[in-house]
C-alpha positions as CSV (number, residue, x, y, z in Angstrom):
1,M,54.8,20.2,-30.3
2,S,51.9,22.2,-32.0
3,K,51.0,21.6,-35.5
4,L,52.2,25.1,-36.6
5,S,55.6,24.2,-35.1
6,R,55.9,20.9,-36.8
7,Q,54.9,22.7,-40.1
8,S,57.5,25.4,-39.6
9,L,60.1,22.9,-38.9
10,F,59.3,20.7,-41.9
11,L,59.4,24.0,-44.0
12,T,62.7,24.8,-42.6
13,F,64.1,21.3,-43.4
14,L,62.7,21.4,-46.9
15,L,64.3,24.8,-47.6
16,Q,67.7,23.4,-46.3
17,F,67.3,20.5,-48.6
18,L,66.5,22.4,-51.6
19,L,69.3,24.8,-51.0
20,Q,71.7,21.6,-51.4
21,L,70.3,20.8,-54.8
22,P,72.8,21.5,-57.7
23,W,69.8,23.3,-59.5
24,S,68.5,25.3,-56.3
25,S,70.9,28.3,-56.5
26,H,70.0,28.9,-60.2
27,A,66.3,28.4,-59.6
28,L,66.2,30.9,-56.8
29,K,68.3,33.5,-58.8
30,Q,65.9,33.4,-61.6
31,S,63.1,34.9,-59.3
32,E,65.5,37.8,-58.4
33,P,65.0,41.0,-60.4
34,P,67.4,41.2,-63.3
35,T,70.2,43.7,-63.1
36,K,71.9,45.7,-65.9
37,L,74.8,48.0,-66.2
38,Y,73.8,51.6,-65.4
39,I,76.0,54.7,-65.7
40,V,75.6,57.2,-62.8
41,Y,76.9,60.7,-63.5
42,L,77.6,62.9,-60.6
43,G,79.2,66.1,-62.5
44,E,82.2,67.7,-61.1
45,R,84.5,66.1,-58.5
46,R,83.8,67.2,-54.9
47,H,87.2,65.9,-53.7
48,D,90.7,66.4,-55.1
49,D,91.8,63.1,-53.7
50,A,90.6,60.4,-56.2
51,D,90.4,57.7,-53.5
52,L,88.0,59.9,-51.7
53,V,85.9,60.3,-54.8
54,T,85.6,56.5,-55.2
55,A,84.7,56.2,-51.4
56,S,81.8,58.4,-51.9
57,H,80.7,56.2,-54.9
58,H,80.8,53.2,-52.4
59,D,78.9,55.1,-49.8
60,M,76.1,56.2,-52.2
61,L,75.8,52.6,-53.5
62,A,75.7,51.2,-50.0
63,S,73.0,53.6,-48.9
64,V,70.7,52.0,-51.6
65,L,71.9,48.3,-51.7
66,G,72.1,48.0,-47.8
67,S,75.8,47.2,-47.2
68,K,79.3,48.1,-48.3
69,E,79.8,44.5,-49.4
70,A,76.7,44.8,-51.8
71,A,78.2,48.0,-53.0
72,L,81.6,46.5,-53.7
73,E,79.9,43.6,-55.8
74,S,77.7,45.9,-57.8
75,I,80.2,48.7,-58.8
76,V,82.0,47.9,-62.1
77,Y,84.0,51.3,-62.5
78,S,84.6,54.5,-60.5
79,Y,85.1,57.5,-62.6
80,R,87.3,59.7,-60.3
81,Y,90.0,61.7,-62.2
82,S,88.3,64.2,-64.5
83,F,84.7,64.0,-63.1
84,S,82.7,62.0,-60.6
85,G,80.5,59.0,-61.4
86,F,80.3,55.2,-61.5
87,A,79.1,52.3,-63.5
88,A,77.3,49.6,-61.4
89,R,75.1,46.6,-61.9
90,L,71.6,47.6,-60.7
91,T,68.0,46.7,-60.8
92,K,65.6,49.0,-62.5
93,T,64.2,50.0,-59.1
94,Q,67.6,50.5,-57.7
95,A,68.7,52.7,-60.5
96,S,65.2,54.8,-60.0
97,I,66.2,55.3,-56.4
98,I,69.6,56.5,-57.1
99,R,68.3,58.8,-59.9
100,G,66.2,60.6,-57.1
101,L,69.3,61.2,-54.8
102,P,70.3,64.8,-54.2
103,D,73.7,64.8,-55.9
104,V,72.8,62.6,-58.8
105,V,73.0,64.5,-62.2
106,S,71.8,61.6,-64.4
107,V,71.4,57.7,-64.5
108,R,71.1,55.9,-67.7
109,E,71.5,52.3,-68.9
110,N,74.8,51.5,-70.6
111,H,74.8,51.6,-74.4
112,I,77.1,50.3,-77.0
113,H,79.1,52.5,-79.4
114,Q,80.2,51.3,-82.9
115,L,83.2,51.8,-84.8
116,H,82.6,54.2,-87.2
117,T,98.6,56.7,-95.9
118,S,100.9,56.9,-98.4
119,R,99.1,59.8,-100.1
120,S,97.0,61.5,-97.6
121,W,99.4,63.6,-95.9
122,D,100.9,64.9,-99.0
123,F,97.4,65.7,-100.2
124,L,97.0,67.7,-96.9
125,G,100.1,69.6,-97.6
126,M,102.2,68.2,-94.7
127,D,105.3,67.0,-96.5
128,Y,107.8,65.6,-94.1
129,R,110.7,66.3,-96.1
130,Q,110.3,70.1,-96.1
131,P,113.1,71.5,-93.6
132,N,111.0,74.7,-93.1
133,G,107.5,73.1,-93.2
134,L,104.9,72.9,-90.6
135,L,106.1,69.4,-89.4
136,A,109.8,70.4,-88.9
137,K,108.6,73.8,-87.1
138,A,106.5,71.6,-84.8
139,K,109.5,69.0,-84.4
140,Y,107.2,66.4,-85.9
141,G,104.9,66.4,-82.7
142,E,107.9,65.4,-80.6
143,D,106.7,64.0,-77.2
144,I,102.9,65.0,-77.6
145,I,101.0,62.0,-76.2
146,I,98.2,60.9,-78.5
147,G,95.7,58.6,-76.7
148,V,93.7,56.4,-78.9
149,L,90.4,54.5,-77.6
150,D,89.9,51.7,-80.1
151,T,90.1,47.9,-80.6
152,G,93.7,47.8,-79.5
153,I,97.1,47.9,-81.1
154,T,99.7,45.6,-82.9
155,P,103.0,46.4,-81.2
156,E,105.0,44.5,-84.0
157,S,104.0,47.1,-86.7
158,P,106.9,49.2,-88.0
159,S,104.8,52.3,-87.3
160,F,105.4,51.6,-83.6
161,T,109.0,50.8,-83.2
162,D,111.0,53.0,-80.9
163,D,114.1,53.5,-82.6
164,G,115.7,56.9,-81.9
165,Y,113.2,57.7,-79.2
166,G,114.2,58.8,-75.6
167,P,112.3,58.0,-72.3
168,P,108.5,59.0,-72.3
169,P,107.7,62.5,-71.2
170,S,108.2,63.0,-67.4
171,K,104.6,63.7,-66.8
172,W,103.4,60.2,-68.0
173,K,101.7,58.0,-65.5
174,G,100.3,55.5,-67.6
175,I,100.9,51.6,-67.5
176,C,101.4,48.9,-69.9
177,Q,98.6,46.3,-69.0
178,V,99.8,42.9,-70.0
179,G,97.6,39.9,-71.2
180,P,97.7,37.1,-73.8
181,S,99.8,38.0,-76.8
182,F,100.8,41.2,-75.1
183,E,103.8,41.2,-72.8
184,A,105.3,44.2,-70.8
185,K,107.9,44.5,-73.6
186,S,105.2,45.1,-76.1
187,C,105.1,48.6,-75.1
188,N,108.1,50.7,-75.7
189,R,109.4,54.4,-76.0
190,K,106.9,55.0,-78.9
191,L,104.0,53.0,-77.6
192,I,104.3,54.1,-74.2
193,G,101.1,52.7,-72.6
194,A,98.3,50.3,-73.2
195,R,95.1,49.3,-71.2
196,W,92.2,47.1,-71.9
197,Y,88.8,47.3,-70.4
198,I,85.8,44.9,-70.5
199,D,82.6,44.3,-68.7
200,D,80.3,41.4,-68.5
201,D,78.0,42.3,-71.2
202,T,80.9,42.8,-73.7
203,L,82.5,39.6,-72.6
204,S,79.4,37.5,-73.2
205,S,79.0,38.8,-76.9
206,M,82.4,39.3,-78.1
207,S,83.9,37.2,-80.9
208,K,85.7,33.9,-80.1
209,N,88.8,35.3,-81.9
210,E,89.1,38.2,-79.3
211,I,92.1,38.3,-76.9
212,L,91.7,39.7,-73.4
213,S,94.7,42.1,-73.6
214,P,95.5,45.5,-75.6
215,R,96.2,43.0,-78.7
216,D,94.2,44.1,-81.7
217,V,92.4,41.5,-83.4
218,E,90.2,43.4,-85.8
219,G,92.9,45.9,-86.9
220,H,90.8,49.1,-86.5
221,G,92.8,50.5,-83.7
222,T,96.1,49.6,-85.1
223,H,95.0,51.6,-88.3
224,T,93.9,54.8,-86.5
225,A,96.6,54.9,-84.2
226,S,99.3,54.6,-86.9
227,T,97.4,57.4,-88.9
228,A,97.5,59.9,-86.0
229,G,101.0,59.2,-84.6
230,G,102.8,56.5,-86.5
231,N,106.5,56.4,-87.5
232,I,107.7,57.4,-90.9
233,V,107.8,54.1,-93.0
234,H,109.2,54.2,-96.5
235,N,108.2,51.9,-99.5
236,A,105.0,50.8,-97.9
237,S,102.2,49.4,-100.1
238,I,99.5,46.8,-100.2
239,L,100.3,44.0,-102.8
240,G,102.1,46.8,-105.0
241,L,99.2,49.2,-104.9
242,A,99.4,52.8,-103.4
243,T,103.3,52.7,-103.0
244,G,104.9,55.3,-101.0
245,T,105.8,56.5,-97.4
246,V,103.2,56.1,-94.8
247,R,103.4,57.9,-91.4
248,G,101.2,59.6,-88.8
249,G,100.2,63.2,-88.6
250,A,102.6,63.6,-85.8
251,P,105.3,61.0,-86.6
252,R,107.3,61.8,-83.5
253,A,104.3,61.7,-81.0
254,R,104.0,59.0,-78.4
255,V,101.0,56.7,-78.5
256,A,98.9,55.2,-75.7
257,M,96.2,52.7,-76.6
258,Y,93.1,52.2,-74.5
259,K,91.3,49.1,-75.8
260,I,87.6,49.6,-75.2
261,C,86.1,48.0,-78.4
262,W,85.7,44.3,-79.0
263,S,85.0,42.3,-82.1
264,G,81.5,41.2,-82.2
265,S,80.3,43.3,-79.2
266,G,81.2,46.9,-79.9
267,C,82.3,49.4,-77.5
268,S,80.6,49.8,-74.1
269,A,79.8,53.5,-72.9
270,A,80.6,52.5,-69.3
271,V,84.1,51.1,-70.5
272,Q,84.7,54.3,-72.6
273,L,84.0,56.6,-69.6
274,K,86.5,54.6,-67.5
275,A,89.1,54.9,-70.3
276,L,88.7,58.6,-70.8
277,D,89.1,59.1,-67.0
278,D,92.3,57.0,-66.9
279,A,93.5,58.9,-69.9
280,V,93.5,62.3,-68.0
281,Y,95.3,60.6,-65.1
282,D,97.9,59.2,-67.4
283,G,98.7,62.5,-69.0
284,V,97.7,62.3,-72.7
285,D,97.7,65.5,-74.8
286,V,95.1,64.6,-77.4
287,L,92.4,62.0,-77.4
288,S,91.2,60.4,-80.7
289,L,88.0,58.3,-80.8
290,S,86.9,56.7,-84.0
291,L,83.5,55.4,-82.7
292,G,80.2,56.8,-81.6
293,S,76.6,56.5,-81.0
294,P,73.4,58.8,-81.3
295,L,73.7,59.7,-77.6
296,E,76.2,62.2,-75.9
297,D,79.2,61.0,-74.3
298,L,78.9,62.0,-70.5
299,G,82.2,63.2,-69.1
300,T,83.8,64.5,-72.3
301,L,83.3,68.2,-71.3
302,H,85.3,67.4,-68.1
303,V,88.2,66.0,-70.3
304,V,88.2,69.0,-72.5
305,A,88.1,71.3,-69.3
306,K,91.5,69.7,-68.4
307,G,92.9,71.0,-71.6
308,I,92.7,68.0,-73.7
309,P,91.2,68.1,-77.1
310,V,89.0,65.3,-77.9
311,V,88.4,64.4,-81.6
312,Y,85.6,62.1,-82.7
313,S,84.5,60.7,-86.0
314,A,81.1,61.9,-87.3
315,G,79.7,58.5,-88.2
316,N,79.1,56.5,-91.3
317,D,75.2,56.8,-91.9
318,G,75.4,59.4,-94.7
319,P,74.2,60.8,-96.9
320,I,71.2,61.0,-94.9
321,A,70.5,64.3,-92.9
322,Q,70.4,64.4,-89.2
323,T,72.8,61.2,-88.8
324,V,75.9,63.1,-87.5
325,E,77.0,61.6,-84.1
326,N,79.2,63.0,-81.4
327,S,77.8,66.4,-81.7
328,S,78.5,68.0,-78.3
329,P,79.9,71.6,-79.3
330,W,83.2,71.0,-77.0
331,L,84.2,68.0,-79.3
332,L,86.1,68.2,-82.6
333,T,83.9,66.1,-85.1
334,V,85.2,64.9,-88.3
335,A,83.7,64.1,-91.6
336,A,85.3,62.0,-94.4
337,A,86.3,63.2,-97.7
338,T,88.3,61.7,-100.7
339,M,91.8,62.7,-101.9
340,D,93.4,62.9,-105.3
341,R,94.6,59.3,-105.6
342,S,92.7,56.8,-107.7
343,F,92.8,53.2,-108.8
344,P,91.7,53.1,-112.4
345,V,90.9,49.8,-114.3
346,V,90.3,49.8,-118.1
347,I,87.1,48.1,-119.4
348,T,87.6,47.3,-122.9
349,L,84.6,46.0,-125.0
350,G,84.8,43.7,-127.9
351,D,84.3,46.7,-130.4
352,N,87.3,48.2,-128.7
353,H,85.4,50.8,-126.9
354,K,87.2,51.6,-123.5
355,F,85.9,52.9,-120.3
356,V,87.7,53.7,-117.0
357,A,86.4,52.6,-113.6
358,Q,88.0,52.1,-110.2
359,S,88.7,48.9,-108.5
360,F,91.4,46.5,-107.2
361,V,92.3,44.0,-109.9
362,L,95.4,41.9,-109.4
363,S,97.3,39.7,-111.9
364,R,96.1,36.6,-110.1
365,Q,92.4,37.5,-110.7
366,T,92.3,38.2,-114.4
367,T,93.7,37.4,-117.8
368,S,94.3,39.7,-120.8
369,Q,91.7,37.6,-122.8
370,L,88.2,39.0,-123.9
371,S,85.3,36.9,-122.2
372,E,81.8,36.8,-123.0
373,I,79.3,39.0,-121.2
374,Q,76.2,37.4,-119.6
375,V,73.7,40.1,-118.5
376,F,71.4,39.8,-115.4
377,E,69.0,42.8,-115.3
378,G,67.3,44.4,-112.2
379,D,66.1,41.8,-109.6
380,D,67.3,39.0,-111.5
381,C,70.9,39.9,-110.5
382,N,71.2,37.8,-107.4
383,A,73.1,34.6,-106.4
384,D,70.1,32.4,-106.9
385,N,70.0,33.0,-110.6
386,I,73.6,32.7,-111.2
387,N,74.4,29.1,-112.4
388,S,77.0,27.1,-114.5
389,T,76.0,29.1,-117.5
390,V,78.5,31.9,-116.3
391,K,81.5,29.7,-116.8
392,G,84.2,31.5,-118.6
393,K,82.1,34.6,-118.7
394,T,81.8,37.9,-117.2
395,V,78.6,38.6,-115.2
396,F,77.2,42.2,-115.9
397,C,74.5,43.4,-113.7
398,F,72.3,46.1,-115.2
399,G,70.1,48.2,-113.2
400,T,69.1,51.6,-112.2
401,K,69.6,53.8,-109.0
402,L,66.1,52.9,-108.1
403,D,66.6,49.2,-108.1
404,P,67.4,47.4,-104.7
405,E,70.8,47.1,-103.6
406,P,71.9,43.5,-104.8
407,D,74.0,41.3,-102.3
408,I,77.4,42.0,-103.9
409,N,79.5,39.5,-101.9
410,S,77.0,36.6,-102.7
411,I,76.9,37.4,-106.4
412,I,80.8,37.6,-106.5
413,K,81.2,34.4,-104.5
414,V,78.7,32.4,-106.7
415,T,80.1,33.8,-110.0
416,G,83.5,32.5,-108.9
417,E,82.4,29.2,-107.9
418,K,80.6,28.7,-111.1
419,G,83.6,29.5,-113.1
420,G,82.7,33.0,-114.0
421,T,85.7,35.4,-114.9
422,G,84.5,38.6,-113.3
423,V,81.5,40.8,-112.3
424,I,80.7,44.4,-113.5
425,M,78.0,46.4,-111.4
426,P,76.8,49.9,-111.5
427,K,76.8,52.0,-108.4
428,Y,76.4,55.6,-107.8
429,N,79.9,55.9,-106.0
430,T,82.9,53.8,-104.8
431,D,83.5,55.5,-101.4
432,T,82.8,52.3,-99.4
433,L,84.1,49.9,-101.9
434,L,87.8,50.6,-102.1
435,Q,89.0,48.8,-99.1
436,D,90.7,45.6,-98.5
437,S,87.9,43.3,-99.6
438,P,88.1,43.5,-103.4
439,L,91.8,42.5,-102.9
440,T,90.7,39.2,-101.6
441,L,88.2,38.3,-104.2
442,P,88.9,35.4,-106.4
443,I,87.7,37.2,-109.6
444,P,87.6,40.9,-110.6
445,F,84.8,43.0,-109.4
446,V,84.4,46.5,-111.1
447,V,82.1,49.2,-110.1
448,V,81.0,51.5,-112.9
449,D,78.7,54.6,-113.0
450,Y,75.2,54.5,-114.6
451,E,76.2,56.1,-117.8
452,I,79.1,53.6,-118.4
453,A,76.6,50.7,-117.5
454,Y,74.1,51.9,-120.0
455,R,76.7,52.0,-122.8
456,I,77.9,48.5,-121.9
457,Y,74.2,47.3,-121.9
458,Q,73.6,49.1,-125.2
459,Y,76.6,47.3,-126.8
460,Y,75.4,44.0,-125.4
461,T,72.0,44.4,-127.0
462,N,73.5,45.4,-130.3
463,E,75.4,42.2,-130.5
464,N,72.5,40.0,-131.3
465,D,74.7,37.0,-132.2
466,G,75.7,36.6,-128.5
467,T,79.2,37.7,-129.2
468,A,79.4,40.7,-126.7
469,K,82.7,40.4,-124.9
470,V,84.7,42.4,-122.2
471,K,88.2,42.6,-120.9
472,I,89.3,44.0,-117.6
473,S,92.8,45.6,-117.1
474,L,95.0,45.4,-114.1
475,T,94.7,48.2,-111.5
476,Q,97.1,51.1,-111.7
477,T,97.7,53.9,-109.1
478,T,97.5,57.5,-110.2
479,I,97.8,60.8,-108.4
480,G,96.4,64.3,-109.2
481,K,94.0,63.1,-112.0
482,V,90.7,63.2,-110.1
483,T,88.8,66.0,-108.6
484,A,89.3,66.1,-104.9
485,P,88.4,66.4,-102.0
486,K,84.8,65.3,-102.2
487,V,82.8,64.6,-99.1
488,A,82.3,60.8,-98.9
489,A,78.8,59.4,-99.5
490,F,78.8,57.4,-96.3
491,S,79.9,60.4,-94.1
492,S,77.1,61.3,-91.6
493,R,75.4,64.7,-92.3
494,G,74.1,67.3,-90.1
495,P,72.2,69.2,-88.5
496,S,72.7,67.6,-85.2
497,S,69.5,66.2,-83.6
498,I,70.8,66.7,-80.1
499,Y,72.2,70.3,-80.7
500,P,70.4,71.8,-83.7
501,G,72.0,75.2,-82.6
502,V,75.5,73.9,-83.5
503,I,76.8,73.1,-86.9
504,K,78.0,69.6,-87.2
505,P,80.3,67.9,-88.3
506,D,83.1,70.6,-87.6
507,I,85.6,69.7,-90.3
508,A,86.3,67.2,-93.1
509,A,89.5,65.2,-93.6
510,V,90.7,62.4,-95.9
511,G,89.0,59.0,-95.0
512,V,88.7,57.0,-98.2
513,T,90.9,54.3,-99.1
514,I,93.7,55.2,-96.4
515,L,96.6,53.0,-96.3
516,A,97.9,52.4,-92.6
517,A,99.1,49.8,-90.3
518,A,97.6,46.3,-90.3
519,P,97.0,43.8,-87.5
520,K,99.5,40.9,-86.9
521,D,97.6,38.3,-89.1
522,F,98.2,40.5,-92.0
523,I,101.7,41.1,-91.1
524,D,102.3,37.4,-90.8
525,L,101.1,37.3,-94.5
526,G,103.6,39.8,-95.5
527,I,101.1,42.7,-95.6
528,P,102.0,45.1,-92.9
529,Y,99.7,47.9,-94.3
530,H,96.2,47.8,-95.6
531,F,93.3,49.9,-96.8
532,E,90.4,51.1,-94.8
533,S,87.7,53.6,-95.5
534,G,85.4,55.6,-93.0
535,T,85.0,58.6,-90.7
536,S,87.1,56.4,-88.5
537,M,90.0,57.0,-90.7
538,A,89.4,60.8,-91.1
539,C,89.3,61.3,-87.3
540,P,93.0,60.2,-86.7
541,H,94.1,62.6,-89.5
542,V,92.7,65.5,-87.6
543,S,93.9,64.1,-84.1
544,G,97.5,63.9,-85.7
545,I,97.2,67.6,-86.9
546,V,95.9,68.7,-83.4
547,A,98.9,67.0,-81.9
548,V,101.2,69.1,-84.4
549,L,99.4,72.3,-83.5
550,K,99.6,71.6,-79.9
551,S,103.3,71.0,-80.1
552,L,103.7,74.4,-82.1
553,H,101.2,76.2,-79.8
554,P,101.2,74.5,-76.3
555,E,99.3,77.3,-74.8
556,W,96.3,77.0,-76.9
557,S,93.1,75.6,-75.4
558,P,91.1,72.8,-77.0
559,A,88.8,75.6,-78.5
560,A,91.5,77.6,-79.8
561,L,92.9,74.5,-81.6
562,K,89.4,73.8,-83.0
563,S,88.9,77.3,-84.1
564,A,92.2,77.5,-86.0
565,I,91.3,74.3,-87.8
566,M,87.8,75.5,-88.6
567,T,88.6,79.1,-89.7
568,T,91.4,78.2,-92.1
569,A,89.3,75.3,-93.9
570,L,89.2,75.0,-97.5
571,T,86.0,75.2,-99.5
572,Y,87.3,74.7,-103.0
573,D,88.7,71.6,-104.4
574,N,92.0,71.0,-106.4
575,N,90.4,72.5,-109.5
576,G,89.4,75.8,-107.8
577,M,85.7,74.7,-107.8
578,P,83.4,74.4,-104.8
579,I,84.0,71.2,-103.0
580,K,81.1,68.6,-103.7
581,A,79.4,65.9,-101.5
582,N,79.0,62.4,-103.0
583,G,75.6,60.8,-102.6
584,R,72.9,59.3,-104.9
585,V,73.0,62.7,-106.6
586,E,76.2,64.8,-106.3
587,K,75.9,68.2,-104.9
588,I,77.8,71.2,-103.9
589,A,78.8,70.6,-100.2
590,D,77.3,72.7,-97.4
591,P,78.2,73.1,-93.7
592,F,76.2,69.9,-92.9
593,D,78.2,67.9,-95.1
594,Y,81.6,69.1,-94.0
595,G,81.3,71.9,-91.3
596,A,83.7,74.6,-92.1
597,G,85.3,72.8,-95.0
598,F,88.3,70.6,-95.6
599,I,91.1,70.9,-93.2
600,N,94.2,72.9,-94.1
601,P,96.9,72.3,-91.6
602,N,99.5,74.7,-92.9
603,M,97.0,77.6,-92.6
604,A,95.5,76.4,-89.3
605,A,99.1,76.9,-87.8
606,D,98.7,80.7,-88.3
607,P,95.1,81.5,-88.2
608,G,95.4,85.2,-87.3
609,L,92.3,85.3,-85.1
610,I,90.8,82.5,-82.8
611,Y,87.3,82.0,-81.2
612,D,88.2,80.7,-77.7
613,I,85.9,79.1,-75.1
614,S,86.6,78.3,-71.5
615,A,85.2,75.3,-69.7
616,S,83.1,77.7,-67.6
617,D,81.6,79.2,-70.7
618,Y,80.3,75.7,-71.7
619,L,78.7,75.0,-68.3
620,K,76.9,78.6,-68.7
621,F,75.4,77.5,-71.8
622,F,74.8,73.8,-71.2
623,N,74.2,73.6,-67.4
624,C,71.9,70.6,-66.7
625,M,71.6,69.6,-70.4
626,G,72.6,66.3,-71.4
627,G,73.7,65.4,-67.9
628,L,76.1,68.4,-67.8
629,G,76.5,70.6,-64.7
630,S,75.5,70.0,-61.1
631,G,74.8,72.0,-57.8
632,D,75.1,75.6,-58.2
633,N,75.7,75.4,-62.0
634,C,72.3,74.5,-62.5
635,T,70.8,77.8,-61.1
636,T,72.7,79.9,-63.6
637,V,70.5,81.4,-66.2
638,K,71.2,79.4,-69.4
639,G,72.5,81.8,-72.2
640,S,71.5,81.8,-75.8
641,L,73.3,79.0,-77.7
642,A,73.8,81.4,-80.6
643,D,76.2,83.4,-78.2
644,L,78.3,80.5,-77.4
645,N,81.8,81.5,-78.9
646,L,81.8,78.7,-81.5
647,P,83.7,79.2,-84.9
648,S,80.3,78.8,-86.6
649,I,76.8,80.2,-86.2
650,A,73.6,78.2,-86.5
651,I,70.0,79.5,-86.0
652,P,67.5,76.7,-86.5
653,N,64.5,78.9,-85.8
654,L,64.8,82.4,-87.0
655,K,61.4,84.1,-87.1
656,T,62.1,87.8,-87.5
657,F,65.6,88.7,-86.4
658,Q,68.3,87.5,-84.1
659,V,71.6,88.7,-82.8
660,A,74.7,86.5,-82.2
661,T,77.7,87.7,-80.3
662,R,81.3,86.5,-80.9
663,T,84.8,87.4,-79.6
664,V,88.0,86.8,-81.3
665,T,91.6,86.8,-80.0
666,N,94.4,88.0,-82.1
667,V,97.2,85.3,-82.2
668,G,99.0,86.9,-85.4
669,Q,100.8,90.1,-85.8
670,A,100.2,92.4,-82.9
671,N,99.0,95.4,-84.9
672,A,96.6,94.3,-87.5
673,V,93.3,95.5,-88.9
674,Y,90.6,93.0,-90.0
675,K,87.7,93.8,-92.1
676,A,84.3,91.8,-92.3
677,F,83.2,90.0,-95.5
678,L,79.7,88.7,-95.4
679,Q,78.0,86.0,-97.6
680,P,74.4,86.2,-96.2
681,P,72.2,83.1,-96.4
682,V,69.7,83.7,-99.4
683,G,66.5,85.5,-97.8
684,I,68.7,86.8,-94.9
685,E,70.1,90.3,-94.2
686,M,73.3,90.2,-92.3
687,A,75.1,92.9,-90.6
688,V,78.3,93.1,-88.3
689,E,79.0,95.6,-85.9
690,P,81.7,96.8,-85.7
691,P,82.6,96.0,-89.4
692,V,86.3,96.6,-88.8
693,L,88.4,95.2,-85.9
694,V,91.6,97.0,-84.9
695,F,94.1,95.1,-82.9
696,S,97.2,96.3,-81.0
697,K,99.6,95.0,-78.5
698,D,97.5,96.1,-75.7
699,R,94.1,95.1,-77.4
700,K,94.3,91.4,-78.4
701,V,90.7,90.7,-77.7
702,Q,87.5,92.2,-79.3
703,S,83.9,91.1,-79.6
704,F,81.3,91.8,-82.4
705,K,77.6,91.3,-83.1
706,V,76.1,89.7,-86.1
707,T,72.5,90.6,-86.9
708,F,70.3,88.3,-88.8
709,K,67.0,89.7,-90.3
710,V,64.4,87.9,-92.4
711,T,63.9,89.6,-95.8
712,R,62.3,87.0,-97.7
713,R,60.4,83.7,-96.2
714,P,61.3,80.7,-98.2
715,I,59.3,77.3,-98.0
716,Q,59.1,76.1,-94.4
717,G,61.9,73.7,-93.5
718,D,64.8,74.8,-95.6
719,Y,68.1,75.8,-94.3
720,R,70.1,78.5,-96.0
721,F,73.8,78.7,-95.8
722,G,76.4,81.6,-95.7
723,S,79.6,82.7,-94.1
724,L,81.4,85.5,-92.3
725,A,85.0,86.1,-92.9
726,W,87.5,88.5,-91.3
727,H,90.5,89.5,-93.6
728,D,93.6,91.5,-92.7
729,G,94.5,92.4,-96.2
730,G,97.3,89.8,-96.2
731,N,97.3,85.9,-95.7
732,H,94.6,85.7,-93.0
733,W,91.0,84.8,-94.0
734,V,89.3,83.9,-90.7
735,R,86.1,82.3,-91.9
736,I,83.2,80.8,-90.1
737,P,80.1,78.9,-91.6
738,I,76.6,80.0,-91.0
739,A,73.3,77.9,-91.2
740,V,70.0,79.6,-90.8
741,R,66.5,78.1,-91.0
742,I,63.6,80.6,-91.2
743,V,60.4,79.4,-89.1
744,I,57.0,80.3,-90.0
745,E,55.2,77.7,-87.9
746,E,56.7,75.9,-84.9
747,I,54.6,72.7,-85.6
748,Y,56.5,72.0,-88.8
749,S,59.5,69.7,-89.2
750,K,62.8,71.4,-89.3
751,I,63.9,69.1,-92.1
752,S,62.3,69.6,-95.6
């Protein structure tokens, strides 16, 4: 035997030996290129048969990975009902190869989305007790199926009992996917379907408390689902606060939960696409998603093309500009606003001066006795500086808006541990604070505005003998005594960074201190309903209203429903003044705060005119953009975005003049005459041609042109706002918002 042969034999033996060692498999795998989850988007389906669509995905993967076996091991999800695509675990090189294949529109790495009422529906004017009201006319959303993509659901909640319901609608194809703490009987004739989805990345990072089933651990999904389509439940409250009747916007709708979000790990984009695809197959009528990311959601256009409205939350990164998420023009994107319910507490000083603030103070947290004030100023207000000297005293943190935000939770925790009786602190608003957390605190925590804070501080400094004292009352619930709505400070703002030619958000709805269904651990404590705030809470309010409108007008497209909601929105508050937007400095709200305005469901049911858009229109304007369109669609000449028939007009780069075309359809009285009323943006001359639209039984659709001409050049970077309204001389005011930015030099930023 030659030396080379003996060497080869030895190496073969050595390799076989190494492969038998317990660590060998792991060691060899370490040298393999790492794989990640990628989403491969292929656009429209090329087969009506879903099985053939999936087979084509396997074939594509096999052509790159070398075998059908490798393809089956790699693929995680096949998207096959509303569009074509798949999610698979691939190396960077494999993803690059697939990206170059002929039929592939886009390949991108998976990303994680984040989760972004006893009074709210009455504030919106949807009184369930009115026999001739909107809800009664729409049969309370009877048999409309609302699909919710969220953290799961709590089937034990009274909001989802099925008393008085018949079988699910015959078109329903969904399932009740079981798992721990969620049996087949957890679904019923109200909660007609539940699915759960998870991938390896989510599984590895999720909370230990999570349950691999549709069971809701966080409570977010239970809250949003009950807000959109929960039953009518009387005498609901949380620890005696906000007592009243809770219900969903469409209380007789059916609910289907798609659990895609997991505590500790968020919401996988690949998982979300699979849930959207399944929801189309299952037969949902409306989709509600209180989540998002800065990127677009591929596939949502195909869902809308199937006639299913998709409602998203705008995000909670306000009041900073360009933070709005979910800004694709076919989506209905919702901002959050306040309502006219408040939770006042009275702060009484030792000299008997009284101030009113908002907080949740319960009897177990406070006494009626005055306690001494101990002040911590500016940076000194932190947990490290709070010691036993606060025993029996109320801690008062005094600072300005320019001071860094203190760690509120640590300060309250330490104050309570050291025997303090409460904490008072200034903030510019309470939009994010009035949730469940203050109810669980061992001592009262009260937020005041900076004027009240200064007066308390002034009182403290005048009491040189150290006898400054304060008393905090119990919380009351009041209705109608505060100005509302106001855009919440946390609500994300436009303009959209992805589509600056589209005004986003589209609409605002109530999303602050919303009382809705709670998860099981709350129910076990005797608290079936609880507070949450966020655009996540505003979104299902609109989803519920869309369900009601769809019940009333089943022939309307998603674009028509969106148009009806936007063109009838309110821009004035309950005092008849322009709606304001909360922030460090309160201001009059503009379209980048609330889109068309605050939702007005009763008027949306009868909008007069609608701005309709077909799926083919979207592809005409967005072919090949953001992974949309494929094949012949990409050869279509892309139209001007200003001409997409949206119920708004945004021109981010007006130099001299520009013309936008719109088409309206009369859905009101057959014979009607509408006249144009213009509010031009400052420095812009607007004209509408024709200025009068005459409709008849034979002429239901008419187009018009809006011309924008620069008359005065303001400082570079400023947007100006206006509106165009069509009025029929009666109850119909069909108003759309307008945002225009005059451009002098292209090189400058579009945000001032």
